[in-house]
N, C-alpha and C positions, 0 to 999 in steps of 0.2 A: 504494499499499499504506499503510495507516494506521501512524502512528508508534507508536501504542499497541497494536500487534499482540501483543507479549508479555503485556500486561495482559489482553487478551481471551482469549488462550490459557489464562492462569491462571484466569480466571473460568469458562471452559468446563470446566476440570479440576475445579473445585469443584462446578459444577452436574451434571456427568456422574458424579462420584465416582471417576474414573480419569483418568490423564494422556492428553492428546490423541495420536492417532496420525496423523491425516490432516487437512490444512488445504486448503480449496478456496475460492478467491476468485473470485466471479462478477462480471464486468464491472468489473475493477479501475480505480480512478481515474475512475469515471463515476458520475453520479447513479443511485441505486438499487443501488449495489454491495453485495454480500452476502459475508459470511465464514462458511463452514461449518466447524465443528470437530467431527470424528468421533472417537469413542473406543470401541474394542472392549471387550466384557465378557470378562474373563479366563476361560479354560477351566479349570475346577476338576476336571473329570472326572465331575461329578455331573449335568451338564445332559442333558436328554432330547432336545435338538435337535442335529442334525448341523451346522447352520449357526449359529454363535454370533451372538447379537444384538449390535448396536452402538448406542450412544447418541450423540446429536448435538445441537448447539446452533447456531442460525443467528443471526448478529449483523448489524446494519446496519453495514457497513464504514466508513461516514462518521461516524456518531454514536456507535457502540458500543452501541446499544440492542439488547436481546434481542428478536428477531422470532419465533423458534420454539425450542421445546425438545421433543424427542421421543425415544422408544426404539423401535428397529427391532423389538424383541421383540413389539410390539403389532400389527405389520403382518400382514395375512392374504393380501395379494396376492403373486404370484410374478413376478419380473422376469427377463429374460435374464441380468442380472448375477448374480442369485442362483444360477442354474444353473451358471454359471462358478465361483462361489465354492464350491459344493457339490463339484464335480469337483476343484477345487484342494484343498479340505479333505480329501477322501478320499485324494488323492495324498500329501499331507504329514502325514497322521494328525493333523490339527488339531482333534481331538475326543477325548473320553474320557479325557483326562489321560495320565499316564505309563503307565498300564496298557495303553491302546490303542497307544501308541508302542512299548512293549516287545514287544507281540504282533506288530506290524508287523515289527519288527526280527527276531524269532525266526522268524516265518513266511517272511520274506525270505531268511534264511540257509538254512532248510529247502528253499525253492524253488531257491535257487542250487545247493545240494548235489545236488538231484535232477537238475537240468539238466546239471550238470558230470559226474556219474557216468554219466548216460544218453549224453551226447556221447562220453565216453571209451570206454564199453563198445561203442557202436555202431561207432566207428572201428576199434577193435581187432578186432571180429568181422568187419567188412568186409575188413580187411587180411588176416586169416588165411584167409578164404574167397574171396579175390580170384579172379575169373574172367578177369582181364586185360581187363576191360570197356573200358578206355581204350587198349588196344593197347600199343605201346611206351612210351607216356607214363604207364602205370598207376602204376609205382613213384614217378615224380616227382610225380604228383597226390596220391598218398597221403602223400608227404613234406610237401607244402604243407599238406594237411589237418592233419597232426600239428603243424606249426608254428603254424597258426591256432588249434588247440586250446590250445596252450601260451600263446599271446598272449591269447586270449579269456578264459582262466581265471586262470592265474598272472600274466599280464601286466596284466590289468585290476586285480587286487589290488595289484600293485606300483605301478601308475600312481595308484591311489587314495590310497595312503599317501604317494606323492610329492606329491600335491595338498596334503595337510596340511603337508608340509615347506615347500612354496612359501608357504602361508598364514602360516607362522611366519617365514620368511626374507625375504619381500618387505616392504619398509617400509610402514607403514600409510598414510603420506602419498604413496606412489608413485602416479603417475597411471596409470589403467587397471589398477589392481591386480587386479581381478576377472578381466580378460582374461588377465593374465600367469599367474594361477593355473590357469585353464582350459588355456592353452597348455602349461603344465608337464605337466599330465595327458596331453594328447594327444601331446606329444613323447616322454614316457617310454614311453607305450604303443607308439608307433611303433618306439622303440628295442628294446622287448621282442620285437616281431614280427621285426625284423632279427636279433636275437640268436637267436631260435628257428629262423630259417631257416639260420643259419650253424653252429649247434651241433647235435650229435646230440640226438634228441628227449629221451632220458632225462636227459642232462646239462643240457639246457635246463630241464627240470622241476626238477631238483635245485638249479640255480643261481638260478633266478628265485624259487623258494619260499624258499630260504635268504636271498636279498637282501631279500625282503619281510619275513621274520621279523626280520632285523637292523634294518630301518627301523622296524618296529613297536616293537621293543624300545627304539630310540633316540628315539622321538617324545617320551616324557615328559621325557627329558634335554634335548632341544632346547627344549621348552617352558620348562623351568626356566632354561635359559641365556638365552633371548630375552625372557622375561616376568618371571622371578623367582618364578613360581608353580609349585607342584607338587601332587601328589595329597594330600599331608599338609595343605597349606594349605587346599585345597578342602574336605577333610573336616572340618577344624577350623571352617571358616566355614559348614558346612552346605550347600555348593554341590555337591550330588550330581550335577548335570548335567555339570559340567566334570570332576569326579572320575571319573564313569562313562566319559568319553571315554578317559581315561588308563588306567583299569583294563581296559577293553575292548581297547585297543591292546596291552597286555601279554598279555592272553589270546589275542589273535590271533597275537602273537609266538610263543607256545608252540605254537599249532595249526599255524602255517606251518612252524616248525622241525621238528615231528613229521612233517609231510607231506614235507618235504625229506629227512628221515632215511629214511622208508619208501620214497621213490622211489630213494634211493641203495641201500638194501638190496635192492630188487627188481632193480636193475641188476647187483648183485654176485651174485645167486642163479644157480647153475649151471643150464644148460638141461636140460629133462626128458630122460630116457634115450631115450624114443621119438623125440624130435626129433633126438637125436644119431644114433640108428640110421638114421633116414630120410635124414639128411645123408650118412652113410657109404655107404648104398646108392646114393644119387645119384652120389656120387663114383666108386663102383665101376662104375656103369653107363657113366660117361664113359670 
């Protein structure tokens, strides 16, 4: 590796017009060794291309001479790597600027609500119209389904906010920090599943939604305690991305608190008169 590598990276940044993102050394410490410095073009939301172009400079790694300078925007061929990048870009909304990202976010919320309500309504309907299709195990199976619903919906939300807590609490220099954060998500989700199996379904909904609301409310405070930054600082600096994370967290706190309240109210609501009459008739028949 050449000792003047930092100088080549700086030269490439000047030639590309943007800082380098990727360095590739071909045949290091050998004759004919090359250094490729690749720099992406920032997505401003105005590009008509789904795959953002990237500029690159190729140096002779031994002498530091510029061998090539090109812009991927001028390419007309399609490579397998391009297909992979397009799929990745579609997945992470790496195009269209913040308008595209917010549309992804809102549509994702709408899709989540659609699947959540559909799952709940289906399980409630099947339980009310149960034909004992699983024999003596029917009640137990429906109980497991209810617990899975709680863990899949409320539990996933709780595990997601726990992931952000791990991101703030695990030291930045900690080895395998990324794996620890992922493990935190998985362990919390497994805990929510166990909690849903042990608690009555309605109580599990109330408690997990309430805990999620509490953690969402506390995330900005945790961020202020661990980093010294808060939404006021972000807004003053014009950092709308970080400010948006904290504001969305507070909005979710309100939404989950309301969901917990509604679940509690539904549990306290008296049973319909017809249901009571049917239950009384059943007792009289016995």
